[in-house]
Structure formats: C-alpha cells, structure tokens
C-alpha distance (Angstrom), angle and dihedral (degrees) to the residues before:
residue distance angle dihedral
M1 . . .
K2 3.79 . .
S3 3.86 92.4 .
L4 3.84 86.6 51.2
R5 3.76 96.7 50.6
I6 3.89 94.1 51.3
P7 3.75 94.5 61.7
A8 3.74 92.5 44.0
L9 3.71 94.2 51.0
R10 3.72 91.8 45.8
A11 3.80 92.9 51.4
T12 3.92 90.7 46.9
A13 3.73 88.9 50.0
L14 3.84 92.9 49.0
A15 3.82 91.1 48.1
A16 3.82 92.0 49.1
A17 3.80 91.5 46.4
T18 3.91 90.2 51.7
F19 3.77 91.6 45.5
V20 3.85 90.9 51.5
S21 3.77 90.2 50.0
L22 3.77 90.9 51.8
L23 3.82 90.9 51.4
T24 3.74 89.7 50.6
L25 3.76 92.5 51.5
A26 3.82 91.3 46.9
R27 3.89 91.2 49.5
A28 3.91 89.9 48.1
Q29 3.80 89.4 56.8
D30 3.68 94.9 45.3
A31 3.84 99.7 40.4
T32 3.69 95.3 36.9
P33 3.76 106.8 -132.1
T34 3.73 123.0 -127.5
G35 3.80 94.0 -100.4
V36 3.72 90.8 55.0
S37 3.83 102.9 36.2
A38 3.70 95.6 39.4
P39 3.77 109.6 40.3
S40 3.75 116.9 178.7
A41 3.77 107.3 -71.9
S42 3.65 95.5 -129.3
T43 3.71 105.0 44.6
D44 3.80 124.2 90.6
P45 3.77 100.4 -80.7
M46 3.75 94.7 -148.2
R47 3.73 95.1 52.9
E48 3.77 93.6 45.0
L49 3.80 92.0 53.0
Q50 3.88 88.8 49.7
D51 3.83 90.0 49.9
Q52 3.78 88.1 51.6
V53 3.74 93.3 50.7
R54 3.84 91.6 48.2
E55 3.85 87.8 53.0
L56 3.83 91.9 53.4
R57 3.79 89.6 46.2
T58 3.89 89.9 52.6
M59 3.76 89.0 53.6
V60 3.76 89.5 51.7
D61 3.90 89.6 51.5
E62 3.84 89.3 50.3
M63 3.74 89.8 50.2
R64 3.77 91.2 49.2
A65 3.82 90.1 53.4
E66 3.79 91.2 48.9
N67 3.86 89.8 48.8
A68 3.84 89.5 55.4
Q69 3.72 89.9 50.2
S70 3.75 90.2 48.0
R71 3.87 91.8 53.0
A72 3.78 91.3 47.3
E73 3.98 90.4 52.5
M74 3.86 88.0 43.1
Q75 3.86 90.0 56.4
K76 3.88 89.3 49.5
L77 3.82 88.7 50.8
R78 3.76 91.5 50.7
D79 3.84 89.4 51.5
D80 3.74 89.7 49.0
L81 3.74 90.9 49.4
Q82 3.79 94.0 53.1
T83 3.87 90.7 49.7
T84 3.70 90.3 48.2
R85 3.79 93.3 48.7
A86 3.80 89.3 48.4
L87 3.80 89.7 56.0
L88 3.78 94.6 46.4
E89 3.90 93.4 50.2
R90 3.76 93.3 49.3
P91 3.81 97.3 71.4
A92 3.70 91.5 44.6
V93 3.82 92.0 56.2
E94 3.88 90.3 47.9
T95 3.80 90.9 50.5
K96 3.86 93.6 53.3
S97 3.79 93.5 47.6
G98 3.79 92.2 49.1
T99 3.79 97.0 45.7
S100 3.88 97.3 112.7
A101 3.77 92.3 43.1
A102 3.77 91.2 53.0
S103 3.80 96.6 43.3
N104 3.85 89.7 104.1
Q105 3.85 90.3 52.8
P106 3.79 106.3 68.0
E107 3.82 92.4 168.2
N108 3.78 95.2 56.8
T109 3.92 89.0 44.7
S110 3.79 92.3 56.3
V111 3.83 91.2 45.9
S112 3.79 89.3 52.6
A113 3.85 92.3 47.9
A114 3.69 90.3 49.3
T115 3.81 92.4 52.2
D116 3.77 90.2 47.9
A117 3.81 91.6 49.3
S118 3.78 95.4 48.2
A119 3.85 90.3 46.9
T120 3.91 94.9 58.7
P121 3.88 99.4 55.0
T122 3.81 92.4 42.0
A123 3.81 92.4 53.2
A124 3.86 91.9 47.5
P125 3.83 98.1 56.0
M126 3.87 90.0 44.4
E127 3.76 88.4 54.7
E128 3.71 92.7 47.5
R129 3.89 91.1 49.9
M130 3.76 87.9 46.8
Q131 3.88 90.2 54.5
R132 3.83 91.9 47.7
V133 3.77 92.3 51.8
E134 3.83 92.2 49.2
E135 3.77 90.1 49.3
A136 3.86 92.3 51.2
T137 3.74 94.2 43.3
S138 3.85 89.8 50.1
L139 3.86 90.4 50.7
I140 3.77 92.7 48.2
G141 3.76 91.2 46.5
S142 3.90 92.5 53.8
K143 3.70 91.4 48.5
I144 3.77 92.8 50.3
D145 3.84 90.6 46.5
E146 3.79 88.4 51.5
Q147 3.97 90.3 52.6
Y148 3.83 91.0 43.9
Q149 3.86 94.1 61.5
T150 3.73 87.6 97.0
K151 3.89 89.6 77.3
V152 3.87 111.9 113.6
E153 3.71 118.9 -150.9
T154 3.70 116.2 -128.0
A155 3.92 135.4 -170.4
S156 3.86 88.9 -108.1
K157 3.83 129.9 57.0
Y158 3.86 90.3 -104.9
R159 3.77 119.5 104.9
A160 3.88 122.0 -118.8
R161 3.73 135.3 -166.3
I162 3.80 133.0 -155.1
H163 3.75 117.5 -143.0
G164 3.90 138.7 164.3
I165 3.78 145.5 105.8
V166 3.84 132.6 -88.4
L167 3.74 99.9 -147.1
L168 3.86 129.8 -174.6
N169 3.76 116.5 -165.6
A170 3.91 117.2 -171.9
F171 3.90 111.2 -176.5
R172 3.83 142.2 170.1
N173 3.86 118.6 -154.0
I174 3.76 132.1 -162.5
G175 3.80 113.1 -162.5
G176 3.73 134.0 13.6
S177 3.83 129.1 -62.7
D178 3.76 143.5 164.5
N179 3.77 93.5 -101.0
L180 3.81 128.0 25.5
D181 3.86 100.5 -148.2
F182 3.78 101.8 34.3
P183 3.93 110.0 14.4
D184 3.79 121.7 -164.1
Y185 3.87 99.8 -176.5
A186 3.83 136.0 4.0
E187 3.76 125.4 -105.8
V188 3.79 136.7 -164.3
I189 3.76 114.9 -97.4
S190 3.86 123.4 -156.2
G191 3.77 120.8 -105.7
F192 3.85 93.8 -109.9
T193 3.73 94.7 53.3
P194 3.94 118.4 91.0
Q195 3.64 114.9 -109.9
A196 3.83 97.6 -141.1
T197 3.85 125.9 62.1
V198 3.72 132.5 174.0
G199 3.79 133.0 -162.5
A200 3.77 150.6 132.2
T201 3.79 138.0 -130.1
L202 3.82 144.0 -179.7
R203 3.85 94.4 -165.4
Q204 3.72 90.9 108.3
S205 3.71 91.4 65.7
E206 3.77 112.6 119.7
I207 3.77 134.0 -151.6
G208 3.81 126.2 -172.0
F209 3.81 141.7 174.1
E210 3.82 125.0 -145.0
I211 3.73 119.5 -162.2
F212 3.83 125.1 -166.8
G213 3.83 112.4 -149.0
P214 3.79 133.2 -170.5
T215 3.76 128.6 -67.3
L216 3.83 108.5 -94.9
A217 3.80 121.6 -171.2
G218 3.75 90.2 -22.3
S219 3.79 95.7 -49.4
R220 3.81 127.6 116.9
T221 3.81 107.5 -128.4
S222 3.65 123.9 -152.6
A223 3.96 139.4 158.5
D224 3.73 131.9 -155.3
I225 3.93 132.4 -169.1
Q226 3.76 124.9 -171.1
L227 3.78 130.8 -172.1
D228 3.85 138.9 178.6
F229 3.76 135.2 -172.4
A230 3.85 100.2 -115.6
G231 3.81 97.0 101.9
G232 3.71 95.7 111.8
F233 3.85 136.9 -82.7
P234 3.77 133.8 -73.5
N235 3.76 120.2 -118.2
T236 3.76 97.2 -100.4
G237 3.75 142.7 99.9
N238 3.78 115.3 -70.7
A239 3.76 88.3 8.5
V240 3.85 92.1 160.5
N241 3.71 85.4 79.4
F242 3.74 94.9 54.4
G243 3.75 104.8 62.0
I244 3.83 115.3 -177.2
A245 3.83 118.4 -116.7
R246 3.78 113.1 -105.3
L247 3.79 132.8 -166.9
Q248 3.88 112.8 -120.5
T249 3.78 103.9 167.3
A250 3.71 139.8 -9.2
S251 3.86 117.7 174.4
M252 3.78 143.6 158.9
R253 3.79 124.1 -142.3
F254 3.74 135.0 -158.1
D255 3.78 106.9 -169.0
W256 3.89 126.9 -169.5
E257 3.71 127.4 173.2
H258 3.81 94.8 -84.9
T259 3.80 104.6 3.4
S260 3.88 133.6 61.3
V261 3.79 131.9 -174.9
V262 3.89 116.7 -157.9
A263 3.77 124.6 -169.3
G264 3.86 124.5 176.2
Q265 3.70 141.9 52.1
D266 3.75 106.4 -39.1
A267 3.89 142.5 148.4
L268 3.80 118.5 -75.2
F269 3.72 106.7 -82.1
I270 3.87 87.8 -161.0
S271 3.78 88.6 63.5
P272 3.87 105.0 37.7
L273 3.70 103.4 157.9
S274 3.67 133.3 73.5
P275 3.84 137.8 176.6
T276 3.82 119.0 -90.7
S277 3.83 108.4 -102.9
F278 3.78 138.1 130.7
A279 3.87 92.1 -168.6
S280 3.85 89.9 83.5
L281 3.68 122.9 31.2
A282 3.85 97.0 136.8
T283 3.81 88.2 69.3
P284 3.86 117.6 12.8
T285 3.80 117.4 -101.1
F286 3.79 114.1 -74.2
A287 3.84 92.5 5.0
F288 3.74 105.6 173.1
G289 3.80 88.9 18.6
G290 3.81 106.2 75.9
N291 3.80 102.8 -49.4
L292 3.80 114.0 100.4
W293 3.77 113.8 -146.6
G294 3.79 145.9 150.4
W295 3.70 140.8 156.1
T296 3.69 96.2 -129.4
P297 3.91 133.8 173.9
Q298 3.86 104.3 -114.5
I299 3.78 147.6 149.7
R300 3.76 117.3 -140.4
I301 3.76 140.8 167.3
E302 3.82 125.7 -150.2
H303 3.83 130.2 -166.0
R304 3.76 125.6 -172.4
F305 3.86 117.2 -153.5
S306 3.81 115.1 -161.3
L307 3.84 105.4 -140.2
S308 3.79 91.5 179.2
D309 3.74 137.3 -26.4
Q310 3.81 90.0 -71.3
Q311 3.83 106.8 27.6
T312 3.85 124.9 74.7
L313 3.76 128.4 -174.7
T314 3.89 112.3 -157.9
V315 3.75 122.4 -163.3
Q316 3.88 120.3 -167.8
A317 3.78 127.9 -178.8
G318 3.82 131.1 170.4
V319 3.75 153.6 146.5
L320 3.86 120.9 -115.2
D321 3.73 136.9 -169.1
N322 3.76 104.5 -87.4
L323 3.87 100.4 -120.4
D324 3.90 128.9 164.9
W325 3.84 104.0 -176.2
E326 3.87 98.2 -96.3
Y327 3.77 115.7 161.8
Q328 3.78 114.6 -120.8
S329 3.83 112.8 -109.7
D330 3.88 91.1 -154.8
T331 3.71 125.6 47.9
F332 3.79 95.3 -152.2
S333 3.83 109.1 30.3
R334 3.72 119.5 55.4
M335 3.91 117.2 -124.7
P336 3.86 120.3 -159.3
Q337 3.75 118.5 -106.6
A338 3.88 123.5 -136.1
G339 3.87 90.1 -98.6
E340 3.74 91.4 52.3
H341 3.95 88.5 46.4
S342 3.82 87.5 63.7
G343 3.77 89.2 71.4
Q344 3.92 91.7 -130.6
P345 3.73 135.3 92.0
A346 3.79 123.1 -122.5
Y347 3.76 117.1 -98.4
A348 3.81 129.2 -143.1
L349 3.77 140.2 178.1
R350 3.80 130.6 -175.9
T351 3.75 132.1 178.7
A352 3.87 125.9 -174.0
W353 3.88 137.5 177.4
S354 3.88 118.5 -149.9
R355 3.78 141.4 173.6
P356 3.86 133.9 167.6
V357 3.75 117.9 -103.0
R358 3.78 121.9 -177.7
E359 3.76 91.4 -17.0
H360 3.84 90.3 -54.4
L361 3.86 128.3 98.0
L362 3.80 121.1 -105.8
S363 3.83 108.5 -159.2
L364 3.77 139.5 164.0
G365 3.78 121.9 -172.5
V366 3.81 138.3 179.3
A367 3.88 127.4 -167.2
G368 3.79 145.2 179.3
Y369 3.73 136.4 -157.5
Y370 3.86 136.6 -171.5
G371 3.71 134.4 176.3
G372 3.67 132.4 162.2
Q373 3.79 124.0 -132.3
N374 3.76 132.6 -160.6
W375 3.68 115.2 -164.2
T376 3.86 93.1 -178.2
W377 3.79 127.4 -105.6
D378 3.84 87.7 64.8
R379 3.83 92.4 -65.5
I380 3.88 96.8 147.7
V381 3.82 120.7 179.4
D382 3.81 125.9 -171.9
A383 3.69 105.6 -144.8
W384 3.81 115.1 -158.0
A385 3.78 144.7 157.5
G386 3.69 143.7 -176.6
M387 3.84 121.2 -153.0
A388 3.74 140.2 -175.4
D389 3.95 129.2 -170.0
W390 3.75 135.9 -174.9
Q391 3.71 146.0 -178.2
I392 3.97 115.0 -168.9
P393 3.73 122.2 177.3
I394 3.76 102.0 -147.9
V395 3.82 98.8 -176.8
P396 3.87 128.2 -10.6
R397 3.71 94.2 -81.3
L398 3.78 101.7 28.7
T399 3.81 126.0 74.8
L400 3.78 131.3 175.8
S401 3.84 119.1 -158.4
G402 3.75 140.2 161.3
E403 3.74 152.5 125.7
F404 3.83 138.0 -112.8
Y405 3.89 132.5 -166.8
R406 3.73 141.5 178.7
G407 3.88 118.7 -168.9
R408 3.66 151.1 128.1
G409 3.86 132.2 -123.2
I410 3.79 93.2 7.4
G411 3.80 101.2 134.1
G412 3.76 87.2 126.0
L413 3.92 87.8 67.2
G414 3.75 92.8 46.1
G415 3.75 94.8 -98.2
G416 3.79 121.8 134.4
I417 3.78 88.5 33.5
G418 3.79 88.4 -70.9
R419 3.88 97.2 -44.4
S420 3.73 128.4 120.6
V421 3.75 101.1 174.5
V422 3.83 140.2 0.6
Y423 3.76 126.7 -138.6
G424 3.69 124.9 -125.8
G425 3.72 96.2 -154.6
D426 3.81 140.7 -10.0
P427 3.84 105.4 -6.8
S428 3.81 92.4 -154.9
R429 3.91 89.8 65.9
G430 3.84 116.4 82.8
S431 3.79 91.6 -146.7
T432 3.90 92.9 59.2
P433 3.89 107.9 116.9
I434 3.74 116.3 -122.7
R435 3.84 133.6 -161.4
P436 3.72 127.3 -154.9
V437 3.78 116.4 -120.8
D438 3.82 115.5 -112.0
T439 3.80 110.3 -149.1
A440 3.86 141.3 171.2
G441 3.70 129.7 179.2
G442 3.77 149.3 123.7
W443 3.76 146.7 165.4
A444 3.81 139.8 -114.2
Q445 3.87 129.0 -156.5
L446 3.86 130.6 -166.4
K447 3.72 111.7 -161.0
I448 3.87 122.6 -165.2
Q449 3.83 116.1 -164.8
V450 3.71 99.4 -152.7
T451 3.76 94.5 177.0
P452 3.81 133.3 -12.6
K453 3.83 87.8 -89.6
V454 3.80 102.4 34.3
E455 3.74 128.3 61.5
L456 3.81 135.8 170.5
N457 3.83 122.8 -146.9
G458 3.79 130.9 -166.6
V459 3.79 121.8 -175.5
V460 3.99 136.0 179.6
A461 3.82 123.1 -173.5
E462 3.72 142.1 171.4
D463 3.81 141.6 179.4
D464 3.76 116.6 -163.8
L465 3.79 123.8 -168.3
Y466 3.84 98.5 -167.6
P467 3.77 94.3 -112.5
G468 3.79 93.0 -157.6
N469 3.89 88.5 71.3
V470 3.71 91.3 54.5
R471 3.75 106.1 36.7
G472 3.78 111.7 94.2
F473 3.83 93.9 14.5
A474 3.85 103.4 63.8
T475 3.85 130.8 28.0
D476 3.85 132.4 -157.2
E477 3.92 90.8 -112.9
N478 3.75 92.5 58.1
N479 3.82 95.6 45.4
F480 3.70 106.8 55.6
G481 3.75 95.7 -99.0
T482 3.83 143.3 -32.3
I483 3.75 114.0 -2.5
L484 3.76 110.1 -143.6
G485 3.69 119.0 -148.0
R486 3.78 100.2 -169.7
N487 3.76 135.9 6.6
R488 3.79 121.9 -163.6
G489 3.78 131.5 -174.9
A490 3.79 140.9 -178.9
L491 3.74 132.5 -179.4
G492 3.79 144.7 173.5
N493 3.71 126.3 -166.7
V494 3.85 144.9 165.9
V495 3.66 121.9 -138.2
F496 3.89 121.8 -162.5
R497 3.75 119.6 -170.5
P498 3.93 107.3 -178.1
R499 3.86 84.2 175.3
S500 3.81 133.0 14.5
D501 3.88 90.1 -105.7
L502 3.80 99.4 39.9
I503 3.79 121.6 78.1
F504 3.89 133.3 -173.6
S505 3.84 119.5 179.0
A506 3.81 139.7 173.6
E507 3.78 121.5 -168.2
L508 3.76 140.2 178.1
R509 3.76 113.7 -160.8
R510 3.89 130.8 -177.1
L511 3.84 127.1 -167.1
R512 3.66 126.1 -174.4
S513 3.85 122.0 -175.0
F514 3.77 127.9 -167.8
P515 3.89 116.1 -151.4
I516 3.77 113.0 -154.0
Y517 3.74 94.4 -128.3
S518 3.83 102.4 31.1
S519 3.79 145.7 41.0
S520 3.83 120.9 -69.5
T521 3.78 120.3 -94.4
F522 3.82 131.0 -156.1
T523 3.72 143.3 -161.6
N524 3.87 131.6 -163.6
Q525 3.67 122.6 -160.4
M526 3.76 130.5 -170.4
N527 3.90 109.6 -162.1
L528 3.77 128.9 -172.6
S529 3.93 114.2 -168.9
V530 3.75 131.5 -169.1
G531 3.87 118.2 -177.2
I532 3.73 139.7 172.7
L533 3.78 119.3 -160.9
F534 3.76 122.1 -146.4
C-alpha cells in the first residue's frame, strides 16, 4: 500500500501544480501583468508586446510538456492500481473457497475477514483519487490545447507561429506634411488648399511569421519575417485603401546562453529604443526628427557578460549594408548607392550596461557607426556617428528614456532629415561639389504608469542640420526640393490596454520644420488608434 500511495500522491501533486500554473497564466492574460501592460517606455512598443506574447506561448509549451509527462505517470499509476487490486482480490477469493476447511479455526477466519474488510475501503478511495486526477488532467489538457491553437503547420517538421497587429488609425490634421496618415515633417501648403484634413487607415497593420528551427552546435535557431501595408498605393480609384505590402524585417538568429548571431534585415541595433506610440508604426515615431532608424541588411554578433546576479554588460558588433537614403531611379532593377559604391560595408559597435530596478530595466548604452561613401568623380565622404541611449526608472511609476546622436552623412540612418550630402550646383554633373551634412539630434520620453492598464507618454525630439554649413553653399533648386535645417516634434498620448492583446490610444502630435531659405511650417495631428495583437 505504501508503494501505491506514493505514485498517487505524486501524480496528484503534479496535476495540482499544472492546474495552478494554468490559473496563473489565465490571470496574467486577464489582469495584464506589469511586464505586459507596462512595457519599457523607450523600446519599440510593437516588438515588446510581441516578445511578451512569445514568452506566454513558451509557458504554454512548457505546460503542454508537463501535461504529457503527467499523463504518462497517470498511465503508470493506473497499471500499478490494477496490479494492486489484483493482489488484494486474490486473498479474498482464497478465503471464500476455504471457508468450510477453516470453520474449526475462528482466529484465522477473523483475520481473513479483517483483511478483506480493510481491502475494500482502501481500493475505493484510491479509485476516487484516480478519477479526480483524470478529470483534472483532462481539464488541463483541454485548456492547453485551446492555447496551443496558435501553432501554424509548415511543410517541414519545424514549428511556426503567426503574429502581428490589426491597427486602425483615425486622424485629423491641421497644416501640411510629407504624409497624411503618419507625418514625419511639416510642409508648406498653398493658400487655396484647406488647412484641415481628416481620414483613416489600416495600412500600418503588421503581420509576421516566426519559425523555430533545429538546434545547431548548441544554439537555438529561429527566423522571423514581418511585413506591413505601407509600401505605396496602386494606380486605381480609392487607392488609399489598398496599401501595397512592404518588407520590414526578415532575420535569422542563432542563440546560445550568452551569445547570439543575427543575420538578415533588421532594426538598427545601435539605435535600439523608440518612443511609445501607436500612431506611427510604418516609420518609427519621430523618424527624421531625432530618432535614428532603418530596416537594414546586417550581420551582427552579441555577447552578454554577467557582471553579477543583477548586472549585465552587452557588447554588439556588426556590418551593415552601406546605405545613404538615395531614391532608386528604376522601380525594377537595383542601382548601387554611394555607400555601396565605396566597396565596403558600414561598421557599427554598441555596448550597454543594464540591471533591473523596481521591476523595470535601468540601462545605459553607447554606440558608434562608420561607413565610407563614393559619390563618383573622387567625391569621397566619411560618414560617421556617435550615439547614446538610456532608460532610467525614476520612481516605480515614472520612467525617463531617450537617445542622442551626433554625426555626418548619416541620411541612411534617418539623420539629417534623410540627407547625407547637399550639392553645390547641378547634381547631374559629376564635377559638382558636394558637402556632407553635419547633424545632431535626439529625443526624450517621460512615461507615467497610471495603472497597470493605463499609461501616459510625453515626448520631445529634434534633428538639427547646422544650417550655417549649408546656407550659401546649396540651394533648394539643386537639391531636389526644400532643404530643411531643423525638424522638431512633440507628442502626448494615453495608451489603454484592457487586455494584453487589445490596445486603445489617443495622441496629439505637433511637428514644426524649419526650411533654410523660408519660414517655418507646422502640422498638428490628432490620432485615435485601436489595435488587436495576434
């Protein structure tokens, strides 16, 4: 009996632990834990939410494995029960068949009766416990199967997941801008054009696929591809409703315990943070206004040093496609840019120190970038930049974050309001002198976590081209349009997450741009966002 009770108790404990884990996961999804409802203020909100969903799915996978183990142990328990019952029933049969022979031995008869009486109540509770374990395991299995419906079947044996966001943005603008639904800088509008516009779009919705590959040399391999629908419009009526699909990122990862290798088109690892906003996902918030960005082909290696139980030092180094934000002259055939004409990639390095503080992350990072550019006719430019980023939890519900940079010729990273050089004459002539654009800028955000489901964000940003270096050398006519000397922005928004996968947001944004040879222009946007993560 002792050997029988131990497997039973062990199976019951395993089922209870699994059931408690499931309740914890369900409450986490309903109550929106701090890590989900209050992502780091300065990280990309979309990517952070996706990471949190991946963590929850990993927990479900672990629970599924535990459930399989529980069922195996339950089967073993069932076999042990059958064996035990067979042993208990055998003495009872022998006692019944030997009743007449043992009539002259009352003591033996009483002992046999006691044994038979004790066997019956023992088997009954054991059977009841077995039934309860089966019911609990069946319930847990059905719940896990329900959570596991996110699995996507693939042609290979490796598992894949689909993720993304369906995002509706309704907006009202006052003033002109480069883009109606997610403006990056302000533009002058003619006197006959209405100042106010209103509209809505879903082309900032995103869809992605995550693939989990084999284990290679001790590393976990995975791949991820993400697209949106902000790649332009077809030449048809109401084309604003038919956004063209556009590749954002597509990368492969090899992850060891302390080291990772990433290859593909990915976000800039030297500029890892971004303000919290669901009004602009097609381009990061304040792109061309102080927030360096770019989905750039790259190969990088990361290593994480554990300085202590709480402190981590991360070192990242990589080579990137040497881009400078030139427009393609052909929509089908790819032409080389000036950075690619140099014959070398761009190089980047970043190091960051971090530690958790009050359930938030305290981090400080510095980075550097270099890329040579050849604009033909021996017009060589050394593009470079130095960056700094920070996340500082001030008090439990208040976080300060931001980035700063100083560089030259970094239009390919969004610096210089998208300009790497300016022309001192006719750009079609190879002998025309050029001058690299010096630029400095950055952004800062203050996040207030009002409740676990409600947060307030305030952001200021600026990109400065040092107009004195451009004025008198370059003109608007020779540089494909208005040359902006500065671009400033500010926003305030409230984000409400009633659940981890449901988002409501209201935002007021103001952009003010300063052309070098004309008066400043502005645009104000009120944006209402509704999104569902999947």
